[in-house]
C-alpha positions as CSV (number, residue, x, y, z in Angstrom):
1,M,13.4,15.7,-20.0
2,S,13.0,16.9,-16.4
3,A,16.2,17.8,-14.6
4,P,17.3,15.3,-12.4
5,A,15.7,14.3,-8.5
6,R,17.0,16.5,-6.0
7,A,18.8,15.2,-3.2
8,I,16.4,15.2,-0.1
9,R,17.0,14.4,3.5
10,I,15.2,14.0,7.1
11,D,15.1,16.5,9.6
12,G,13.1,16.2,12.5
13,P,9.8,15.6,11.2
14,Q,10.7,17.1,7.9
15,F,12.0,16.3,4.2
16,K,14.6,18.8,3.3
17,D,16.4,19.7,-0.2
18,E,19.5,20.7,-0.6
19,M,19.3,24.4,0.1
20,G,17.7,23.6,3.1
21,R,13.8,24.1,2.2
22,T,11.2,22.1,3.7
23,V,9.9,19.8,0.6
24,L,6.3,18.4,0.0
25,L,6.4,15.0,-1.4
26,R,3.4,14.1,-3.9
27,G,3.5,11.1,-5.9
28,V,2.2,7.4,-6.9
29,N,2.5,4.2,-6.1
30,L,3.8,2.5,-9.4
31,G,2.1,0.5,-10.4
32,G,-1.2,-1.7,-9.3
33,S,-0.2,-4.2,-11.5
34,S,3.0,-5.1,-10.5
35,K,2.0,-7.7,-8.2
36,V,1.4,-10.1,-11.0
37,P,3.9,-11.0,-13.9
38,T,4.3,-10.3,-16.9
39,Q,5.2,-14.2,-18.7
40,P,2.8,-15.9,-17.5
41,D,0.2,-13.4,-18.0
42,G,-0.7,-13.3,-14.7
43,A,-3.8,-10.9,-15.3
44,T,-5.4,-13.5,-16.9
45,H,-8.3,-15.3,-15.2
46,L,-6.4,-18.8,-15.5
47,A,-3.5,-18.1,-16.7
48,A,-1.3,-21.3,-17.8
49,G,0.7,-23.1,-15.8
50,F,0.0,-20.6,-12.8
51,F,1.0,-23.2,-10.0
52,D,3.9,-23.5,-11.7
53,H,5.1,-20.5,-10.0
54,R,9.1,-21.0,-10.8
55,A,9.0,-20.2,-14.7
56,I,7.8,-16.5,-14.6
57,S,9.0,-13.3,-15.0
58,F,8.1,-9.7,-13.9
59,V,10.3,-8.1,-16.2
60,G,8.2,-5.5,-17.5
61,R,6.7,-4.3,-14.3
62,P,5.2,-1.5,-14.2
63,F,5.8,-1.4,-18.0
64,P,8.3,-2.2,-20.8
65,L,11.5,-0.3,-20.6
66,A,10.9,1.1,-23.8
67,E,7.6,3.1,-22.4
68,A,9.3,4.5,-19.2
69,D,10.1,8.0,-21.2
70,E,6.8,8.0,-21.6
71,H,5.0,7.7,-17.9
72,F,7.7,9.3,-16.1
73,A,7.4,12.6,-17.9
74,R,3.5,12.0,-17.8
75,L,3.7,12.1,-14.3
76,R,6.1,14.6,-14.1
77,A,3.8,17.2,-16.2
78,W,0.8,16.2,-13.8
79,G,2.9,17.9,-11.1
80,F,4.3,14.5,-9.0
81,N,7.8,14.5,-8.0
82,F,7.5,11.5,-6.0
83,L,7.2,7.4,-6.1
84,R,6.5,4.4,-3.8
85,L,8.0,1.9,-6.5
86,I,6.3,-1.8,-6.2
87,V,8.8,-4.8,-6.2
88,T,7.4,-7.8,-4.8
89,W,9.7,-11.0,-3.4
90,E,8.1,-13.2,-5.7
91,A,9.8,-10.9,-8.7
92,I,13.3,-10.5,-6.9
93,E,13.3,-15.1,-6.0
94,H,10.3,-16.5,-7.4
95,A,12.8,-19.9,-9.1
96,G,13.8,-21.0,-5.1
97,P,15.4,-20.4,-2.2
98,G,18.6,-18.0,-2.7
99,Q,17.6,-18.1,-6.8
100,Y,17.5,-14.8,-7.5
101,D,16.6,-13.6,-11.1
102,T,19.2,-11.4,-12.3
103,A,17.3,-10.1,-15.4
104,Y,14.4,-9.1,-13.3
105,L,17.1,-6.8,-11.0
106,D,18.4,-5.5,-14.2
107,Y,15.1,-4.1,-15.3
108,L,14.3,-2.5,-12.1
109,E,17.9,-0.8,-12.1
110,A,17.4,0.7,-15.4
111,I,13.5,2.3,-14.4
112,V,14.9,3.0,-10.9
113,A,17.7,5.5,-13.2
114,K,15.0,6.6,-15.1
115,A,13.0,7.6,-12.5
116,G,15.7,10.1,-11.0
117,E,16.5,11.2,-15.1
118,H,13.1,12.6,-14.7
119,G,13.2,14.4,-11.6
120,L,11.2,11.6,-9.7
121,A,12.6,10.8,-6.4
122,L,11.2,7.6,-4.9
123,F,11.1,4.3,-2.2
124,I,10.9,0.7,-2.7
125,D,8.0,-0.6,-1.5
126,P,8.2,-4.4,-0.9
127,H,4.6,-5.1,-1.6
128,Q,2.6,-8.4,-0.2
129,D,-1.6,-8.6,0.0
130,V,-2.5,-11.2,2.6
131,W,0.8,-13.1,1.5
132,S,1.1,-14.1,-1.8
133,R,-0.4,-14.9,-5.3
134,F,-1.0,-18.4,-3.8
135,S,-3.3,-17.1,-1.1
136,G,-5.4,-14.7,-3.0
137,G,-3.1,-11.6,-2.7
138,D,0.2,-11.0,-3.9
139,G,3.9,-10.5,-2.9
140,A,5.7,-13.7,-1.7
141,P,6.8,-16.5,-3.7
142,G,4.8,-20.0,-4.0
143,W,8.0,-22.0,-2.6
144,T,7.0,-20.3,1.0
145,L,3.9,-22.0,1.1
146,E,5.2,-25.4,0.2
147,A,8.1,-24.7,2.5
148,A,5.4,-24.7,5.6
149,G,3.5,-27.9,3.5
150,F,1.2,-26.7,1.7
151,D,-0.1,-28.0,-1.2
152,L,-0.8,-25.4,-3.8
153,P,-3.6,-26.6,-6.2
154,S,-5.5,-27.4,-3.1
155,L,-6.0,-24.5,-2.0
156,H,-8.8,-23.5,-2.8
157,A,-10.9,-26.1,-2.6
158,T,-10.4,-26.4,1.2
159,G,-11.7,-22.5,1.6
160,A,-7.6,-22.2,2.7
161,V,-8.2,-18.9,0.2
162,I,-9.9,-17.5,-2.7
163,V,-8.2,-17.0,-5.3
164,H,-8.9,-15.0,-8.5
165,Q,-8.0,-17.1,-11.3
166,L,-9.8,-20.4,-9.9
167,H,-13.1,-18.7,-8.6
168,G,-14.5,-18.6,-12.4
169,G,-16.4,-14.9,-13.3
170,P,-15.5,-12.0,-11.7
171,L,-14.3,-11.5,-8.6
172,P,-16.2,-10.4,-5.4
173,P,-15.8,-6.3,-4.6
174,M,-13.1,-6.2,-2.2
175,I,-13.4,-10.0,-1.0
176,W,-10.1,-10.7,-1.1
177,P,-8.8,-8.8,2.1
178,T,-10.7,-12.1,3.7
179,N,-8.2,-14.3,2.9
180,G,-5.7,-12.9,5.4
181,S,-7.5,-14.2,8.5
182,K,-8.3,-17.8,6.3
183,L,-5.7,-20.7,7.0
184,A,-3.1,-20.3,4.2
185,A,-2.1,-16.2,4.6
186,A,-3.3,-16.2,8.5
187,T,-0.6,-19.5,9.0
188,M,2.3,-17.8,6.9
189,F,1.9,-14.4,8.6
190,T,2.0,-16.6,12.1
191,L,5.2,-18.5,11.0
192,F,7.0,-15.4,9.6
193,F,6.5,-13.0,12.6
194,G,5.9,-15.4,15.3
195,G,7.2,-19.0,14.4
196,N,9.7,-19.0,16.9
197,D,7.1,-19.0,19.7
198,F,4.2,-20.6,18.3
199,A,5.5,-23.6,15.8
200,P,8.7,-24.0,17.5
201,R,8.9,-27.8,16.1
202,A,8.1,-26.1,11.9
203,L,11.8,-26.8,10.4
204,V,12.9,-26.5,6.8
205,D,15.9,-28.4,6.7
206,G,16.3,-28.3,10.3
207,E,16.2,-24.5,10.2
208,P,13.5,-22.7,12.1
209,I,11.2,-21.9,9.5
210,Q,10.7,-18.5,11.2
211,E,14.7,-18.2,10.5
212,F,14.3,-19.4,6.6
213,L,11.3,-17.2,5.9
214,Q,12.8,-14.2,7.2
215,R,16.0,-14.7,6.2
216,H,15.1,-15.2,2.4
217,Y,12.7,-12.0,2.3
218,L,15.8,-9.9,3.8
219,G,18.1,-11.5,1.2
220,A,15.9,-10.4,-1.8
221,I,15.9,-7.2,-0.3
222,E,19.5,-6.9,0.0
223,Q,19.6,-8.0,-3.4
224,V,17.3,-4.9,-4.2
225,V,19.3,-2.5,-2.2
226,R,22.9,-3.4,-3.6
227,R,21.8,-2.2,-7.2
228,L,19.6,1.2,-6.1
229,R,22.4,2.0,-3.3
230,R,24.2,4.2,-5.8
231,F,21.1,6.3,-6.6
232,A,20.4,9.4,-4.5
233,H,17.2,9.8,-5.6
234,V,16.3,6.9,-3.9
235,L,15.0,7.6,-0.1
236,G,14.8,4.5,1.0
237,Y,12.9,1.3,1.6
238,D,9.7,0.0,3.4
239,T,9.2,-2.7,5.3
240,M,6.7,-4.5,4.4
241,N,3.1,-3.3,2.8
242,E,0.6,-4.0,5.4
243,P,1.7,-6.8,7.5
244,L,-0.6,-8.9,9.1
245,P,-0.6,-10.8,12.2
246,G,-1.8,-13.9,11.2
247,Y,-3.6,-15.3,14.2
248,I,-1.0,-13.9,16.6
249,G,-3.0,-12.4,19.4
250,H,-6.1,-13.9,18.6
251,A,-8.1,-14.6,22.1
252,D,-10.1,-17.4,20.6
253,L,-9.9,-19.3,17.9
254,G,-13.7,-20.9,17.9
255,K,-14.3,-16.8,17.2
256,R,-13.9,-15.4,13.7
257,V,-10.3,-13.5,13.1
258,G,-11.1,-9.4,12.9
259,R,-14.1,-7.1,11.5
260,L,-14.0,-7.8,8.3
261,A,-16.6,-10.4,7.6
262,M,-17.9,-11.0,3.8
263,G,-18.6,-14.1,2.1
264,P,-17.5,-17.6,3.5
265,T,-15.9,-17.0,6.8
266,P,-14.6,-19.5,8.6
267,T,-13.5,-19.5,12.3
268,P,-9.5,-20.7,12.5
269,L,-10.6,-23.7,14.5
270,Q,-12.4,-24.4,11.1
271,S,-10.3,-23.6,8.7
272,M,-8.0,-25.4,10.4
273,A,-10.4,-28.4,10.3
274,L,-10.9,-27.7,6.8
275,G,-7.1,-27.9,5.8
276,D,-7.0,-31.2,7.5
277,G,-9.9,-32.9,5.0
278,L,-13.3,-31.8,7.3
279,A,-16.0,-30.5,5.6
280,Q,-17.6,-27.7,7.8
281,E,-20.3,-25.7,7.7
282,V,-19.4,-22.0,8.1
283,A,-21.0,-18.4,8.7
284,E,-21.3,-17.0,4.6
285,W,-21.9,-12.7,4.9
286,P,-23.8,-11.0,2.6
287,L,-21.1,-9.2,0.2
288,T,-22.5,-5.6,1.4
289,F,-20.8,-3.4,3.5
290,G,-22.0,-0.4,5.9
291,A,-25.8,-1.8,6.3
292,L,-27.4,-4.4,9.1
293,R,-26.6,-7.9,7.9
294,L,-27.3,-11.6,9.1
295,P,-25.1,-14.3,8.0
296,G,-26.2,-17.6,6.0
297,R,-24.5,-21.0,6.6
298,V,-22.7,-22.7,3.7
299,R,-21.1,-26.2,3.7
300,L,-17.1,-26.3,2.1
301,N,-14.9,-28.8,1.8
302,A,-17.5,-31.6,0.8
303,Q,-15.3,-33.5,-1.4
304,G,-12.7,-33.8,1.7
305,V,-9.4,-32.5,0.1
306,R,-6.3,-31.8,2.2
307,A,-4.3,-28.5,2.5
308,W,-1.4,-30.2,3.1
309,Q,1.0,-31.8,0.8
310,A,1.0,-36.0,1.4
311,G,3.2,-36.4,4.7
312,A,2.4,-33.4,5.8
313,G,0.1,-33.1,8.8
314,C,-1.5,-29.3,9.8
315,I,1.3,-27.6,11.7
316,W,-1.5,-26.2,14.3
317,R,-2.8,-30.0,14.6
318,E,0.6,-31.0,15.1
319,H,1.4,-28.2,17.9
320,G,-1.1,-29.2,19.8
321,V,-3.6,-26.4,18.9
322,W,-6.5,-28.6,17.9
323,D,-7.6,-31.7,17.5
324,V,-10.5,-34.4,16.4
325,D,-12.8,-35.9,18.9
326,N,-14.2,-39.7,19.4
327,S,-17.0,-38.4,16.8
328,G,-15.0,-37.6,14.2
329,L,-15.2,-33.4,15.1
330,P,-12.5,-30.8,15.4
331,R,-12.1,-29.3,18.9
332,L,-10.1,-26.6,20.0
333,L,-7.2,-27.8,23.0
334,E,-6.5,-24.3,23.3
335,P,-8.6,-21.6,22.2
336,G,-6.1,-18.9,23.3
337,Y,-2.7,-20.2,22.1
338,F,-1.9,-17.6,20.0
339,A,-2.8,-14.9,22.3
340,Q,-0.2,-15.9,25.2
341,V,3.3,-16.7,25.2
342,H,4.8,-17.4,28.6
343,G,1.8,-16.4,30.6
344,R,1.7,-13.0,28.8
345,T,-0.2,-11.4,26.5
346,V,1.9,-10.9,23.3
347,N,1.1,-7.3,20.8
348,F,1.6,-8.1,17.4
349,T,2.8,-4.6,16.7
350,Q,5.3,-4.8,19.7
351,D,6.4,-8.2,19.6
352,Y,6.3,-9.4,16.5
353,Y,6.3,-6.6,13.9
354,Y,8.8,-4.4,16.1
355,P,11.8,-7.3,15.9
356,F,11.5,-7.9,12.4
357,A,11.3,-4.1,11.4
358,R,14.8,-3.8,12.9
359,R,16.2,-6.4,11.4
360,F,14.7,-5.2,8.6
361,A,16.5,-1.3,8.8
362,R,19.8,-4.2,10.3
363,H,19.9,-5.1,7.0
364,V,19.3,-2.8,4.8
365,R,22.1,0.2,6.2
366,A,24.7,-2.4,6.6
367,L,24.4,-1.9,2.7
368,D,23.3,1.5,2.5
369,N,23.9,3.4,5.8
370,R,22.0,6.8,4.4
371,A,18.8,4.9,3.5
372,A,15.6,6.1,5.6
373,I,12.9,2.7,6.8
374,F,9.9,3.8,5.8
375,V,7.5,2.1,8.4
376,Q,4.2,0.6,8.3
377,S,2.3,-1.6,10.9
378,E,-1.0,-3.5,11.0
379,V,-3.7,-1.2,8.8
380,T,-5.6,1.0,11.4
381,H,-2.5,0.5,14.1
382,D,-0.4,2.6,15.4
383,P,3.5,2.2,14.6
384,P,5.5,0.5,16.9
385,R,7.5,2.0,19.8
386,W,11.2,2.6,18.2
387,D,13.8,2.7,20.1
388,G,15.7,5.7,20.4
389,A,19.2,4.0,20.2
390,D,19.0,2.8,17.1
391,A,16.2,4.7,15.1
392,G,17.9,6.2,12.2
393,A,16.3,8.0,9.4
394,L,13.0,6.7,9.8
395,V,9.1,7.7,7.6
396,Y,5.9,7.1,9.2
397,A,4.4,5.4,6.3
398,P,0.5,4.3,7.2
399,H,-2.3,4.0,5.0
400,W,-5.1,5.0,4.4
401,Y,-8.7,5.5,2.1
402,D,-12.0,7.0,2.1
403,V,-13.3,3.0,3.5
404,M,-17.1,3.7,2.4
405,A,-16.4,4.7,-1.2
406,L,-14.1,2.1,-1.5
407,F,-16.1,-0.9,-0.1
408,R,-19.3,0.1,-1.5
409,C,-17.8,1.6,-4.6
410,E,-19.7,4.4,-5.0
411,Y,-19.1,8.1,-3.7
412,L,-21.9,9.1,-0.9
413,P,-21.5,13.0,-0.2
414,W,-23.2,12.9,2.7
415,L,-21.8,9.7,3.9
416,A,-18.5,8.1,5.2
417,L,-16.7,6.1,7.9
418,D,-14.9,8.0,11.1
419,T,-12.6,5.0,11.7
420,L,-11.3,6.7,14.9
421,K,-14.4,6.6,16.6
422,G,-15.5,3.5,14.4
423,S,-19.1,5.4,13.4
424,V,-20.4,6.9,10.3
425,A,-19.8,10.9,9.8
426,V,-22.7,12.2,8.1
427,T,-23.1,15.5,6.1
428,P,-19.9,17.3,4.4
429,P,-18.8,19.3,7.3
430,L,-18.6,16.3,9.7
431,I,-17.0,14.3,7.1
432,R,-14.4,16.5,6.6
433,R,-13.7,16.8,10.8
434,A,-13.5,13.3,11.0
435,F,-11.0,13.0,7.9
436,A,-9.1,15.7,9.1
437,A,-8.7,13.9,13.1
438,Q,-7.5,11.0,11.3
439,M,-4.6,12.3,9.3
440,S,-3.7,14.6,12.5
441,A,-3.9,10.8,14.5
442,F,-0.6,10.1,11.8
443,R,1.2,13.0,12.5
444,R,0.7,12.3,16.6
445,A,1.5,8.9,16.5
446,S,4.5,9.7,14.8
447,A,5.8,12.1,17.8
448,E,4.7,9.9,20.3
449,R,6.3,6.1,18.9
450,L,8.4,7.1,16.3
451,H,10.9,10.3,17.1
452,G,9.1,12.5,15.0
453,A,9.6,11.1,11.8
454,P,8.1,12.3,8.7
455,V,5.1,11.0,7.8
456,V,4.2,10.0,4.1
457,L,0.6,8.5,3.4
458,G,1.9,5.3,2.1
459,E,-1.6,4.9,0.1
460,F,-4.8,6.5,-0.7
461,G,-7.4,6.5,-3.2
462,V,-10.6,5.8,-4.8
463,P,-12.3,2.7,-7.2
464,F,-12.8,4.2,-10.7
465,D,-15.2,1.4,-11.5
466,M,-17.7,2.7,-8.9
467,H,-21.2,2.7,-9.8
468,G,-21.3,-0.3,-11.2
469,G,-18.4,1.1,-14.3
470,R,-20.8,4.0,-15.4
471,A,-18.0,6.1,-15.9
472,F,-16.8,4.0,-18.1
473,R,-19.4,4.1,-20.5
474,T,-20.4,7.7,-20.0
475,G,-16.8,9.1,-19.9
476,D,-18.2,11.2,-17.1
477,F,-15.5,10.8,-13.8
478,S,-17.1,13.2,-11.8
479,A,-18.3,11.5,-9.2
480,Q,-14.4,9.5,-9.0
481,E,-13.3,13.4,-9.1
482,Q,-15.2,14.7,-5.8
483,A,-14.2,11.7,-4.0
484,L,-10.9,11.9,-4.3
485,D,-10.9,15.5,-3.8
486,R,-12.2,14.8,-0.5
487,S,-9.5,12.9,0.3
488,F,-6.8,15.4,-1.4
489,R,-8.6,18.0,0.8
490,A,-7.5,15.9,4.0
491,V,-4.0,14.9,3.0
492,E,-2.9,18.8,2.3
493,G,-4.7,20.4,5.4
494,A,-2.3,17.7,7.2
495,L,0.6,19.1,4.7
496,L,1.5,15.2,4.4
497,S,3.7,14.0,1.9
498,S,1.8,11.4,-0.2
499,T,2.0,8.7,-2.5
500,L,-1.2,8.4,-4.1
501,W,-2.7,4.5,-4.9
502,N,-2.2,4.3,-8.0
503,Y,-0.5,4.5,-11.6
504,T,-0.8,1.0,-13.7
505,A,0.2,1.5,-16.9
506,D,-2.3,-1.3,-18.7
507,N,-4.9,-0.6,-17.0
508,S,-8.2,-1.1,-18.6
509,N,-11.6,-0.8,-18.2
510,A,-12.7,-4.7,-18.7
511,H,-9.6,-5.9,-16.1
512,G,-8.9,-2.9,-13.9
513,D,-5.5,-2.8,-12.3
514,Q,-5.2,-6.7,-13.6
515,W,-5.4,-7.7,-10.1
516,N,-8.0,-8.9,-8.2
517,G,-10.6,-6.8,-10.0
518,E,-9.4,-3.6,-8.0
519,D,-9.5,-0.4,-10.4
520,L,-7.8,2.6,-8.5
521,S,-5.5,4.2,-11.8
522,I,-5.3,7.5,-12.8
523,F,-4.4,6.4,-15.6
524,S,-6.0,4.2,-18.3
525,R,-5.3,3.5,-22.2
526,D,-8.9,2.8,-22.4
527,Q,-9.8,6.5,-21.5
528,M,-7.0,7.6,-24.5
529,R,-8.5,9.6,-27.1
530,D,-7.3,10.1,-30.5
531,D,-8.4,14.0,-30.1
532,G,-7.1,14.1,-26.8
533,D,-5.0,16.7,-25.2
534,P,-1.6,15.0,-25.1
535,R,-0.9,16.2,-21.5
536,Y,-3.8,14.8,-20.1
537,N,-4.7,12.2,-22.1
538,G,-5.4,8.6,-20.5
539,G,-6.1,10.7,-17.2
540,R,-8.8,10.0,-14.9
541,A,-10.3,12.4,-12.1
542,L,-7.3,14.4,-13.0
543,A,-9.3,17.9,-11.7
544,A,-8.9,16.2,-8.4
545,A,-5.3,14.1,-9.2
546,I,-3.6,17.7,-10.2
547,R,-3.4,20.0,-7.4
548,P,-1.2,23.1,-6.5
549,Y,1.1,22.3,-4.1
550,A,4.0,24.0,-2.1
551,R,6.9,21.8,-3.4
552,A,9.5,23.4,-1.4
553,V,9.2,26.1,1.0
554,A,11.5,28.3,2.8
555,G,10.8,27.3,6.1
556,E,7.9,25.7,7.7
557,A,4.2,25.3,6.2
558,L,1.4,26.3,8.2
559,T,-1.5,26.0,6.2
560,M,-2.2,24.6,2.7
561,S,-5.9,24.2,0.9
562,F,-7.1,23.9,-2.8
563,D,-10.7,24.7,-3.1
564,R,-11.6,22.8,-7.0
565,T,-14.8,24.4,-8.1
566,R,-13.3,27.6,-7.5
567,R,-9.7,27.5,-8.5
568,R,-8.3,29.2,-5.6
569,F,-4.6,27.9,-3.9
570,E,-4.0,29.4,-0.7
571,F,-0.6,29.1,1.2
572,S,1.3,30.3,4.8
573,F,4.6,29.1,5.8
574,V,7.0,30.9,8.6
575,H,10.1,31.5,7.3
576,D,13.7,30.4,8.3
577,P,16.6,33.3,8.4
578,A,19.2,31.2,7.4
579,I,17.0,30.2,3.5
580,A,18.0,32.6,1.0
581,A,16.2,30.2,-2.2
582,P,12.8,31.1,-3.3
583,T,9.4,29.4,-2.2
584,E,8.4,26.9,-5.3
585,I,4.6,26.7,-5.6
586,F,3.3,24.3,-8.4
587,V,0.7,26.0,-10.4
588,P,-0.9,23.2,-12.7
589,R,-1.9,24.6,-16.2
590,L,-5.0,22.3,-16.2
591,H,-6.4,24.4,-13.5
592,F,-4.7,27.9,-14.4
593,G,-4.7,28.0,-18.2
594,R,-6.5,30.9,-18.7
595,G,-4.3,33.0,-16.0
596,C,-4.2,33.2,-12.8
597,M,-4.0,36.6,-9.9
598,V,-1.9,35.8,-7.4
599,Q,-1.8,38.0,-4.3
600,V,1.7,37.4,-1.4
601,S,1.4,39.3,1.6
602,D,4.9,40.6,0.6
603,G,8.0,40.0,-1.3
604,S,7.9,39.1,-4.7
605,Y,7.3,36.3,-7.1
606,T,7.7,35.4,-10.5
607,L,5.4,32.9,-12.7
608,D,7.4,30.4,-15.4
609,E,4.6,29.0,-17.0
610,A,7.1,26.6,-19.1
611,T,7.1,24.8,-15.8
612,E,4.3,25.6,-14.4
613,T,6.2,27.2,-11.3
614,L,5.6,30.0,-9.1
615,H,8.8,31.4,-7.6
616,Y,8.2,33.5,-4.5
617,T,10.5,35.1,-2.5
618,H,9.9,36.4,1.1
619,D,10.4,39.9,2.7
620,P,12.5,38.2,5.5
621,A,11.7,41.4,7.6
622,Q,8.0,39.8,8.0
623,A,7.8,36.2,9.9
624,I,4.8,34.9,8.6
625,H,3.9,34.9,4.9
626,T,0.6,34.2,3.0
627,L,-0.1,33.5,-0.7
628,R,-3.2,33.1,-2.6
629,I,-4.2,32.0,-6.3
630,D,-6.9,32.1,-8.0
631,G,-8.1,31.3,-11.4
632,L,-9.4,33.7,-13.7
């Protein structure tokens, strides 16, 4: 078993260990199937009792406790030292408001203890995607939607959501994010972050619905903090995975929300009308990405099903956002209802996410004052400007993907999306430049808005079912290796700590990561072979995922790069005179198993092949130190 996890602290823009060395955190998200329950099996297309959302269990996510040593040892052998551990609000409080699953909390505590025994530091991610499993994603318990008046079994039929379990057949690739702009998820996010402003008459047993939702969310997280605050290797807590604004800030409810148009795409007004039982003809966009497209039309909810419980009306109709005219057609009364409050244009990140994040930080630190708060924002948006008076220990944890590879589910070495410019980058040199600029933007945003907090790239990764799942038939994951290597080179070029999405212990070729058809796990039992190397058996694209890197630096890193094809690692840093401990480099056997040649600018080194670690002691007479490792 590995040595226990080192204590890590935040010092300005860096993570530091107990000897003052700068630590680079390289890890994974654990894991993809933690979004769905183990009982009943949330991964099946229509689990028995899907809508009986209280009688469930998440014990065993990310894997059974009996398998913990196997998986943690594998991750350590692959060179990872950090985890973004996925939990969901539903896992903690699925039975009802204030009813906590103590069996799951016991299990979570045991899993976290095991991670520490294997030398893995971690932070907790309260994960959600498009609000809940019942709005086509994961995260919040079903009773939160019921508290808002929704009738869960009716949501899919009204077009308020696309639910994998009710869709029938394979879910179209990457269709699930479109749920964020549909009635169920958009309403819930609006209520959670901005119910006081936009739905002041929405009450739950006399309590404003925004307070009801946030109070219970924070209460669930407090249960986790109480269990885990004794562990030094738990660095802190993310506020919420990929928060969405719902309708907040949308200037015209007669126009679609956002730029992501795939499949049936109702406008907010059409979504509200559909939820109230009014059939609508909506735009239907081809399920492609990055090509010239024109929408068709599709009629939804011809049966006149209502998304709301009997006796409950549409929240937004009751608040005067829309109504039905004399001919029975929906009409907007206030197209910009969610764009302004008291005559002032609103900004979701600063006006709504930020107050929530500050409240989250206060609740967590009241129980664990050393905990770092990992801050996100709406994807592709900068984080909020945080008041220095109560900043405390912050970490900026944005997400980034090679969007073209993710949405097209294929690797094109000559084509990628430049998200900063909103255009495509053509040819590898331009792609490298575009990706480098995107990584630099994260550091710049942290410096400008979060007082120079450390940056951890919370998610990045590639789909393993790209090119129609060809690799599953041939065993050739070279395309995935190239795609993942391209992303990793951008991350390490910016010297970012990171957690790769993801490691799913029960991934399969047939069902991927067991959620919405996604398959981004670097491990799958379906890739295990009886004659495989036990260290790497079950791994996918490991030649890209397992890489040399500077784990602990006796100063400040300047440059770092790894050329996978040439098996060349290069690193430079400036030393801190106050640090006597050596710099540690992970030198993976996967790339350097036949031996290596090490060149250093000064000082001396030793290579421990058993731990795959190079210990470099610099000459303090020199300010800048360089190191190169070439595989033989």
